[in-house]
C-alpha positions in Angstrom: 82.6 73.7 131.5 80.6 72.3 128.7 80.4 74.2 125.4 76.9 75.5 124.6 77.4 77.5 121.4 80.0 78.8 118.9 79.8 82.1 117.0 82.2 83.5 114.4 82.0 87.1 113.2 84.1 88.3 110.3 85.2 91.9 110.4 86.3 94.1 107.5 87.5 97.7 107.7 88.7 99.5 104.5 92.1 101.3 104.8 92.8 104.8 103.7 95.8 103.8 101.6 97.8 100.8 100.4 100.2 99.5 103.1 102.2 97.2 100.9 105.5 95.3 101.2 107.8 93.9 98.5 105.4 91.2 97.4 101.8 92.2 98.5 99.3 95.0 98.9 97.1 95.8 102.0 93.9 97.7 101.3 91.6 96.5 104.2 91.9 95.1 107.7 90.1 91.9 108.2 89.8 89.6 111.2 87.4 87.0 112.8 85.9 87.4 116.3 85.2 84.0 117.9 82.7 83.7 120.8 82.4 80.3 122.4 79.8 80.2 125.3 79.8 77.6 128.0 76.7 76.2 129.7 77.7 78.0 132.9 77.9 81.4 131.1 81.6 82.0 130.4 82.1 83.6 127.0 85.3 84.0 125.0 86.1 87.4 123.5 89.0 87.1 121.0 89.9 87.9 117.5 92.4 86.3 115.1 94.1 86.9 111.9 94.5 89.4 109.1 93.3 87.3 106.1 92.3 89.9 103.6 90.3 87.6 101.3 88.9 84.7 103.2 87.6 85.9 106.6 84.0 85.0 105.7 85.0 81.5 104.6 87.0 81.1 107.8 83.9 82.1 109.9 81.8 79.6 107.9 84.3 76.8 108.6 84.1 77.6 112.3 80.3 77.6 112.5 79.6 74.8 110.0 82.4 72.3 110.6 84.1 73.1 114.0 81.1 74.0 116.1 79.5 70.5 115.8 82.7 69.0 117.0 82.9 71.3 120.0 79.3 71.7 121.3 78.7 69.5 124.3 82.4 69.0 125.0 84.4 70.1 128.0 86.1 73.3 127.0 89.1 72.7 129.3 90.2 69.7 127.3 92.1 71.9 124.8 94.6 69.3 123.4 91.9 66.7 122.9 89.7 69.3 121.2 92.6 70.5 119.0 93.2 66.9 117.7 89.4 66.5 117.1 89.3 69.7 115.1 92.5 68.9 113.2 90.7 66.0 111.4 89.0 68.6 109.1 92.4 69.1 107.5 92.7 65.4 106.4 91.0 65.5 103.1 91.8 67.4 99.9 91.1 71.1 100.7 92.7 74.4 101.4 94.5 73.2 104.6 95.9 76.6 105.5 92.4 78.1 105.6 91.3 75.2 107.8 94.2 75.8 110.2 93.2 79.5 110.4 89.7 78.4 111.4 91.1 76.0 114.0 93.3 78.8 115.3 90.2 80.9 116.0 88.5 78.2 117.9 91.6 77.1 119.8 92.4 80.7 120.8 88.9 81.1 122.1 89.3 77.9 124.2 92.5 79.3 125.8 90.5 82.4 126.6 87.8 80.4 128.2 90.3 78.3 130.2 92.0 81.4 131.5 88.7 82.9 132.5 87.6 79.7 134.2 90.9 79.6 136.2 90.9 83.3 136.9 94.4 83.8 135.3 95.8 85.3 132.1 96.9 83.1 129.2 100.4 84.4 129.8 100.2 82.7 133.2 98.8 79.5 131.8 101.8 79.4 129.4 104.3 79.9 132.1 104.2 83.5 133.2 107.8 84.4 132.4 107.4 88.2 132.4 104.9 90.9 133.2 105.9 93.2 130.4 107.5 93.0 126.9 109.3 95.3 124.5 107.2 96.3 121.5 108.1 97.3 118.0 106.0 98.6 115.1 105.7 97.3 111.6 106.2 100.3 109.3 108.6 101.7 106.8 106.3 100.8 103.9 106.8 101.6 100.3 104.6 104.6 99.4 104.4 106.7 96.3 106.3 109.9 96.8 107.9 108.8 100.1 111.4 110.2 100.4 114.4 109.0 102.6 113.8 112.1 104.7 110.1 111.0 105.2 111.3 107.5 106.3 113.7 109.1 108.7 110.9 111.2 110.2 108.7 108.2 110.5 111.2 106.5 112.8 111.2 109.6 115.0 107.4 109.5 115.2 107.4 105.8 116.2 109.8 106.6 119.0 107.5 109.4 120.2 104.6 107.0 120.0 106.3 104.7 122.5 107.8 102.1 120.3 111.1 100.3 121.1 111.8 99.8 117.5 110.5 99.3 113.9 110.3 96.5 111.3 111.2 98.2 108.0 109.9 96.8 104.7 112.6 95.9 102.2 112.9 93.5 99.2 110.9 95.6 96.8 113.9 97.5 95.4 117.5 96.7 94.6 119.7 95.8 97.5 121.5 99.1 97.3 118.4 101.2 97.1 116.9 99.4 100.1 120.1 99.7 102.0 119.8 103.5 101.6 116.3 103.3 103.0 117.5 101.4 106.0 120.4 103.8 106.6 117.8 106.7 106.5 115.7 104.8 109.0 118.7 104.3 111.4 119.5 108.0 111.1 116.0 109.0 112.2 115.7 106.3 114.8 119.0 106.9 116.7 121.4 104.3 118.1 119.3 102.7 120.8 116.2 102.1 118.6 115.6 98.5 117.5 115.6 98.1 113.8 114.7 94.9 111.9 114.2 94.5 108.2 111.6 92.3 106.4 112.0 91.3 102.7 108.8 89.2 102.6 110.6 86.5 100.5 111.6 89.2 98.0 115.2 88.3 97.0 117.5 85.7 95.6 120.4 84.5 97.8 123.0 86.7 96.1 120.8 89.8 96.5 120.0 89.0 100.1 123.7 88.5 100.9 124.6 91.7 99.2 121.9 93.7 101.0 123.0 92.2 104.4 126.6 93.2 103.7 125.5 96.8 103.1 123.5 97.1 106.3 125.5 95.0 108.8 127.1 98.2 110.3 123.7 99.6 111.1 123.0 97.2 114.1 120.1 95.3 112.7 118.3 93.0 115.1 117.2 90.5 112.4 116.7 90.0 108.7 113.3 88.5 108.1 112.3 86.2 105.2 115.1 87.2 102.9 114.6 84.7 100.1 112.1 83.4 97.6 109.5 81.0 98.9 110.2 77.9 96.9 113.4 76.8 98.6 113.5 79.2 101.5 114.9 77.0 104.2 118.0 76.1 102.2 118.5 79.5 100.8 118.1 81.3 104.2 120.6 78.9 105.7 123.1 80.2 103.1 122.3 83.8 103.9 122.6 83.1 107.6 126.1 81.7 107.1 127.1 84.7 105.1 126.1 87.5 107.5 126.3 88.4 111.1 122.7 89.6 111.1 120.3 87.1 112.7 117.7 85.6 110.3 114.0 85.4 111.2 111.3 83.4 109.5 108.2 81.3 110.2 105.2 83.5 109.6 104.6 81.7 106.3 104.5 78.3 107.9 101.1 77.0 109.1 102.2 73.9 111.1 104.9 73.3 113.8 106.3 70.7 111.3 107.2 73.6 109.0 109.0 75.3 111.9 110.9 72.0 112.5 112.0 72.2 108.8 113.5 75.7 109.4 115.3 74.6 112.6 116.8 71.4 111.1 118.1 73.4 108.1 119.9 75.8 110.4 118.0 78.6 108.7 116.9 80.8 111.6 117.9 82.6 114.7 114.3 83.8 115.4 111.0 82.2 114.5 107.9 84.4 114.2 105.4 81.6 113.8 101.8 83.1 113.6 99.3 81.4 115.9 96.4 82.8 114.0 97.5 81.3 110.7 98.6 77.9 112.1 96.2 76.3 114.4 96.2 78.6 117.4 98.0 78.8 120.7 98.2 75.0 121.0 100.2 74.6 117.8 102.2 77.7 118.5 103.3 76.3 121.9 104.5 73.1 120.1 106.7 75.3 117.8 107.9 77.4 120.8 109.0 74.2 122.6 111.0 73.0 119.6 112.7 76.5 119.2 113.7 76.4 122.9 115.5 73.0 122.3 117.3 74.6 119.3 118.2 77.8 121.2 116.2 79.9 118.8 114.2 82.8 120.1 110.5 83.3 119.5 108.8 86.3 117.9 105.3 86.5 116.6 103.8 87.9 113.3 101.6 90.9 114.2 98.6 90.2 116.6 99.9 92.2 119.7 96.8 91.4 121.8 97.7 87.7 121.5 101.5 87.9 121.2 101.9 89.8 124.4 100.6 86.8 126.3 102.4 84.1 124.3 105.8 85.8 124.2 105.7 86.8 127.9 104.6 83.3 128.9 107.9 81.7 127.7 111.6 82.5 128.6 112.8 82.8 125.0 110.2 85.3 123.7 111.6 88.4 122.0 109.5 91.4 120.7 105.8 92.0 120.4 104.9 93.4 117.0 102.1 95.9 116.3 101.0 98.6 113.8 101.5 101.8 115.7 99.8 103.7 112.9 96.0 103.4 113.5 95.4 103.8 109.8 97.1 100.4 109.3 95.4 98.6 112.1 92.1 100.2 113.1 91.0 97.0 114.8 93.8 97.2 117.5 93.5 101.0 117.6 89.7 101.2 118.1 88.0 97.8 118.6 89.7 97.0 121.9 88.3 99.1 124.7 91.0 98.2 127.3 94.2 98.1 125.2 97.4 97.5 127.2 99.5 100.5 128.2 102.6 101.2 126.1 105.3 103.5 127.4 109.0 103.8 126.7 109.0 100.8 124.3 107.3 98.5 126.8 103.8 97.0 126.7 102.3 95.6 129.9 100.9 92.1 129.9 97.1 92.2 130.7 96.5 90.7 134.1 92.8 89.9 133.6 91.6 86.4 133.1 92.1 84.8 129.6 93.3 87.3 127.1 91.6 90.1 129.0 90.0 91.7 125.9 86.9 93.9 126.0 85.7 94.7 122.5 83.5 97.6 121.4 80.2 96.0 120.4 79.1 99.0 118.4 82.1 98.8 116.2 81.8 95.0 115.9 78.2 95.4 114.6 79.3 98.3 112.3 82.1 96.4 110.6 80.8 92.8 110.5 80.3 91.3 107.1 78.0 88.4 107.7 
């Protein structure tokens, strides 16, 4: 299964409005499609990431730096190829960007391996389950949006088949955001999964105050509660002060960063993002460490990949998506064979590899190179 060629296609789709959290704005949906072709004609069909500024640069790294390392190699030697690619992070450069490029190539290699074996990536990773619960990222801050609007949004998500919602917090005072979460719970009902995500928006005292105000609302986890600069130590303090489980990891881009969170006693869930951190190979290393620490795995966005990864292990939790097609037109429209979602459950694709079929007309329409 020798590698013949490597192609990276950056995609960019403008959004109709700003889907922002406490510390960021989202005005476009970007991703990178990676197609690795073997000499015997197997072709990967995957896309990775949501980097809103650097997708063209990521594609350039893949084609200019990683492709020469991969062409002619046996695509099934994934660990060997990962170590070979990782050498591009050794010198003084934007290492996170390099890890995102490695993630694209690594994910494509797992897709190829699954196709060569005739099994899904979920099966390659262990095949723990054939379906997973799925929640939507929503509850954004929007101009003019009322508590009643937020409550109705939760009702809509339930009707759309979601098991729950990740509500954005951290952009207002703890008491104001607690009111928003209470409104979300009222609209969602008792059996709807609610998690909250501050995107590193608060100090320790504010995070603890907020947690105390929402503990009675049955919150599944409190994600990235504290400022970035000493987050592991600060989250450990928050975790000790509340009964709500703490989730973090999406801002790490190596498994060593995850180890730091585990050793600090900072987390109950880890939502390490494979597309920002070296791909499936590095994500699996983090997942194995989390298992040893009795910490559950989640995944930041990327439902088309996460459904395979989280279902492949016994300690996977919830697949995340953007149920609103305005927020993620890639997942809504680019995938021609998207997995069925019903009653809060998404089915794991059973085709080989990641089992994705992309709409080539849309790929050509939205490519930016």
